[in-house]
C-alpha angles and dihedrals in degrees: 000000000000123000123211130183113245088242088064088072088074098035102045114003094157092062091053092047092050091049092048091056089062099041140337113286130205124233113206130205117198088353093303121112106245109157139029125215119197140161119273088244091058091045092052091046092051097042096042111158092003094074100106120157142146109258087231090060093060128058115247089245090060093049090048091050092049088053090051091051092048092048090056091053113061092199092060130079129184126206125191117187123106085351143000116264129176114203128196111208 
């Protein structure tokens, strides 16, 4: 995994975004890893059934993208009702 300084977010955000599409990347603060940035696909894969949220807490574009990700994975199902839930079957 790549490690970037938190100051790199301002200097070169596109490099961090490109790296995060390939694998999760660490952001360090005072030379200590503090945060992880990853693609939404990786987040959905890792969180699986534990993604639970009120639809009002997420922008429509995020909910739509999660549906697209789930549709590309036959073992995943998304429900939106009183809340958003991603299920791995």
